[in-house]
N, C-alpha and C positions, 0 to 999 in steps of 0.2 A: 764435501766441504762442510766444516763444522760451523755452527752458529755461536756467536758470543752473546750470552744472555744480557750483558751490560749494554749492548748496542741495540737490542730489540726493543721496540716500543710496544708496550702493552696497551691495547685499546679496550674499552669497555662498551657494552651496549646499553647499560642502564645505570643511572645514578639516583640518589635520593636527595631531594630538597627538603630542608627542615626550617620552618618558621615558627617560633615559639614552641609549642608542643605538637604541631601538626607536621606530618611527613607525607611526601608524595614522590612517587617514582617518576623520573623524566629521562628522556634520551639525552645523551651528552650534547649540549649546545656547542656550536662551532666557534663562537666568540662571545664576548661579554654582552653585546647588543642582543643576541639571541637568548642568552642566559637571563637577561632582564625581561624579555618578552615571555619566556617560559614561566618565570617567577610570578609575573603579573597575571598570567593565565591560570596557573594552578592555585594561586592564593588571591582570588579576585576580591574577596571581602576585606582583606587586610591591605592590599597593595593598589587597588584601583585608583585611589585618589592621591597616592604618594608619588612625588616627583621622582623621576628615574635617577637623578643625581644623589638621592638620599638612600638608595638601595645598594648594598654591598654583599659580598660573599666571602666565606672563609671555610677552611677545612681544619679538622683537629689532627694534630700530629704529636708524636712522642719523640722528643729529642733530648738526649742526655738524661733519660729517666723522668723527664718532666712532660706533662701534657700541656699543650698550648694551642690556641687558635691562631691560625695564620691566614691573613687576608689574601685574596686572589685579586691582583690588579688587572685592569684591562690589558696591560702590556704582556702579562704572563699567562693569560687565560688559555690560549691555544697551545702553549707549551706544557701547562700543568694538567689539563683535563685528560689527555691521552694516557697519562701515568696513574690516574686514579683507578682503584680496583672496582670491580662490579659491586653495585649497591652502596658505594662510598657516599657518606653524608656530606652534603654541601650546605652549610648554614647560611640562611638568608637573614640579613640584618637591615634594619631601618634606622638610619641616623635621625636624631631629633631635629625637628624643624627649628631653626634659630629664631623664627618669629613667634613660635608657640610658647605659651607660658611653661615654666618648669614643672616637671612631674614630681609629686611627693610620694614617699613611701607610705604604705598603710600597714598598720599593725593590728592584729586581731585582739580585740578587747577581751580581758579575762572575765568580765562581768556580763558581757553581752556579745552577740554575734555580729554587732555592727562594727564596721571598720572605721577606725579613727585616724585621720591624717596626722602624720608625725613630721614636724619640721626639724631639720638638723642644722640650724643656723649656728654659726660660731658664737662662743661665749665672749662677751666683751672683755677686754684685757683687765679692766679694773675689777670686774666680778671674779675673774680667774685668780687674780692676785689675792683678793680678800679670802677666797675659798682656800687657797693654798696656805695662807697665813693662819687661818683657823685650824687647819689640819696640823700644822706645825706646832701651834701653841697648845693644842689639846693632847698631843702625844704624851704619854706617860702619866696621865691623870690617875690611872689605876695603879701606877707603880709607887714604890715607897718614897722615891725622891722626885720632887718637882724639877730638880736640876736636869734630869734626863729628858725633860720635855722642851728644852731650849732648841731653837733651830740649829744652832751650832752643833749640839750633840747629835741631832738627827742626821745632819750631813756627815759627821765624822763616822757614824756607824756604817755608812755605805762606801767609805773610801778604802 
C-alpha cells in the first residue's frame, strides 16, 4: 500500500517562540490556551502582567514571492501546528493596551547619545497649504524666466 504525501500530517516535536529578539524552544502546544500558558512561562518578564487577550501568535510565510506574517487564530491552532516544521518560529505579539498612553518613536540624536522622542502628528491643513504655495511660488527663481514659476506651469510640466 503506497502512502500519499499530501494526506500525511507532519508533526513536529519542537517549535521556537520569538518575542522581540528573544527566542525559546517549546514543545508544540495542543491549543491556543496552552500556547498562551507556554508563552507566559518562557517570557515571564515580558508577559507576566499582560492580559491574555492581548497576546497573539503568527508565523512567517512566503506566498507569491512575498514574505508575510500570518496570524494564528484560536480556531485554527490545532489545524496549523501539526503542519509546522521542526524549529519553526512562532512570533508572539502583544497588542497595545487601549487604556495605555500611546508610544512614541525615539530617534538617536546626532549630537548626543540621548534619545529624543519624536511626535508624528499631522500637519494642520492651513500650514500644509501655505507650505505647498511657497514651494509653487519659488519654483524657477534660479531660472531665466519667472513665468516658469507659476503654479499653472508647474502642474503642466507633470501632465
